[in-house]
Residue, then its C-alpha position, 0 to 999 in steps of 0.5 A: m433620256t437616252a435608250v441606254a440611260a433608259y435601259r440602265l435605269r430599268l436594269i437599276f429598278g429590276l435589280a433593286l426589286a429582286f434584292c427587296t423580294f429576296g430580303l423579304a422572302v428571307a424575313l418571312a421564311g425564318p420564322v415559319s420554318m423554324p420548328l416549335s418547341g416540343w415539335d414531333p417529327p413528321v409523319r412518315m411519308v407515304a412514298v416509302t410505303e408505296g415504294r415498298a409495296v411496289a418493291a414487294a409487287a416486283t419480286n417473283p413470285p410476288d409477295l402478295e400479303a406484304v403488298e397488300r399489308l403496305t398497300r393498305q398502310t398507304l390507303a390509311e394515310k392516302p385514300g385518294d392513291a388511284a395507284a394503291w386502289a389499282r394495286l390492291a385490284w392486281i392483288a385480288s385479281e391475283a388471288g382469284d376475288t373477282e368481287a375485291m377486284l371490281e370494288a378496288l378498280d372502281r375506287s381507283y376510277a373513282v378518285a382518278p377517273f383519267g389518270p394520268d399517272i396510272t393511265a397506261w397500267r390501268l388500261r391494260f388491267a381493265y381491258g386484259r380482263w374485259g369479261a370480268l368487268t361490270p358494265e359501269l367499269r367497262r363504260l369508265a375504262s373506255e371513257e379513259l381510252v377516249v380521254t387517253t387516245r385524243h391527248r396521249p395516243g402514245v400511251a393508249d397504243a403502248a397500252l393495246a400491245d400488252i393486251t391478251d385477252p382477245a374481247g378485251r383487244l377488240a373492245f379496246d381497238l373499236t373504242a379507240r378507233r371511234a375516238k380517234t375518228a371522232a376527234v377529226 
């Protein structure tokens, strides 16, 4: 058998396999995707509530009552949403409720200790309120910063630029330097 004939045979076999796979997928997907009689519409997507909460937070001044209501709706449907817990921490911070801020920030770390989507914001928030954090929250923020510095240094560098609390900047800088020297 020549090389050209072997190539053609493999090509024909590959096309036949692809055709059979596609046919099987269509045959199996049909009954699965058909709605049942009396099927209720799907539950409202959490992303809609989440988007509304973010939009309410972006107004000037932010509508804290609407943000909190929408965020709590998001958490009722998706309790493992680290961004929603972090947003509750921000709401409590804006309202001057340190205890609620600490509790919500702790929940945010509990559901997603290393982000990744919330990492930059959470580092800015935690280190921006460094003096108010409990030792446990300081440890969690430091661990997140160490991981971020090693694996996503640009995110850590960008977060540092936005921290205005002097104690938080110092703690951030020392932790990031320690992480960089330990990684070498």
